[in-house]
C-alpha positions as CSV (number, residue, x, y, z in Angstrom):
1,M,91.2,92.7,66.3
2,L,90.5,94.4,69.6
3,A,94.1,94.6,70.6
4,G,95.0,96.7,67.5
5,T,92.4,99.4,67.9
6,F,93.4,101.2,71.1
7,N,95.9,104.0,71.6
8,L,94.9,105.0,75.1
9,V,92.7,103.7,77.9
10,V,90.7,106.3,79.8
11,A,88.5,105.9,83.0
12,Q,86.2,108.7,84.1
13,R,84.4,109.2,87.4
14,L,82.2,112.1,88.5
15,V,82.6,113.2,92.1
16,R,80.5,115.7,94.1
17,R,82.0,119.1,95.0
18,L,81.5,120.3,98.5
19,H,79.8,123.7,98.9
20,P,82.3,126.2,100.2
21,K,80.3,126.8,103.4
22,Q,80.2,123.1,104.2
23,K,83.8,122.1,104.3
24,K,86.8,122.3,106.7
25,Q,90.5,121.7,106.3
26,V,92.1,118.6,107.9
27,S,95.6,117.1,107.7
28,V,95.9,114.1,105.5
29,V,99.6,113.6,105.8
30,G,100.6,110.0,105.9
31,T,97.3,108.7,104.4
32,P,97.6,106.3,101.4
33,A,95.6,108.8,99.2
34,Y,98.0,111.7,100.1
35,L,101.1,109.6,99.4
36,W,99.7,108.3,96.1
37,A,98.8,111.9,95.0
38,Q,102.3,113.1,95.8
39,Q,103.9,110.2,93.9
40,S,101.6,110.6,90.9
41,L,102.1,114.3,90.5
42,E,105.9,114.1,90.6
43,H,105.9,112.3,87.3
44,F,104.1,115.0,85.4
45,D,105.8,117.5,83.2
46,A,106.1,120.6,85.4
47,D,105.0,123.1,82.7
48,E,101.9,121.0,81.8
49,L,101.0,120.5,85.4
50,K,101.2,124.2,86.1
51,K,98.9,125.0,83.1
52,E,96.4,122.5,84.4
53,V,96.5,123.8,88.0
54,V,96.0,127.4,86.7
55,S,93.2,126.4,84.4
56,R,91.3,124.8,87.3
57,G,91.6,128.0,89.4
58,I,93.8,126.4,92.0
59,T,95.7,129.1,93.8
60,K,99.4,128.8,95.0
61,E,98.1,128.9,98.6
62,Q,95.7,126.0,97.9
63,W,98.5,124.0,96.1
64,D,101.0,124.6,98.9
65,A,98.4,123.8,101.6
66,F,97.9,120.3,100.1
67,M,101.4,119.5,98.7
68,K,103.5,120.9,101.5
69,D,101.3,120.9,104.5
70,G,99.0,118.0,103.6
71,L,95.8,119.9,104.2
72,A,92.6,118.8,102.4
73,Y,88.9,119.7,102.6
74,V,86.4,117.4,104.1
75,P,82.7,117.9,104.9
76,S,82.1,119.9,108.1
77,D,80.5,118.1,111.1
78,E,77.9,120.7,111.6
79,E,75.2,119.6,109.1
80,Q,74.5,117.2,106.3
81,P,77.0,118.0,103.5
82,V,75.7,120.3,100.8
83,Y,77.2,119.8,97.4
84,A,77.7,122.3,94.7
85,G,78.0,120.5,91.4
86,R,80.4,117.8,90.2
87,V,83.9,117.4,89.0
88,A,85.2,114.9,86.5
89,L,88.2,112.8,87.4
90,F,90.1,111.0,84.7
91,E,92.7,108.3,84.8
92,M,94.7,107.6,81.6
93,M,96.9,104.6,80.8
94,N,99.1,104.4,77.8
95,Y,98.4,101.4,75.6
96,T,101.8,99.8,75.5
97,D,103.0,96.8,73.5
98,D,103.1,94.8,76.7
99,I,99.4,95.5,77.4
100,K,98.6,94.7,73.7
101,N,100.4,91.3,74.1
102,L,98.5,90.5,77.3
103,I,95.2,91.1,75.4
104,L,96.3,88.9,72.5
105,Q,97.2,86.1,74.9
């Protein structure tokens, strides 16, 4: 019964957003997270990805800094990190016939 009720599986996580005055840019080129991000984003439809990037207020300069130069923001070393709200991260997995069969087994 459970195997026939799903269409999509979604995981959500809330992460803290750094306050703009409490962050610095560092190079993350070659790290597993950077490589995974590049590989994941290349499979998205370009038009849909562009809409999502624009809707989140990510500038072309910010996009290029991460995708081309591998620059990401981390907490600065000066003080305890100060956070300004949270951001929701979502991971979605299509519910394929193979997954359905695994559940049934």
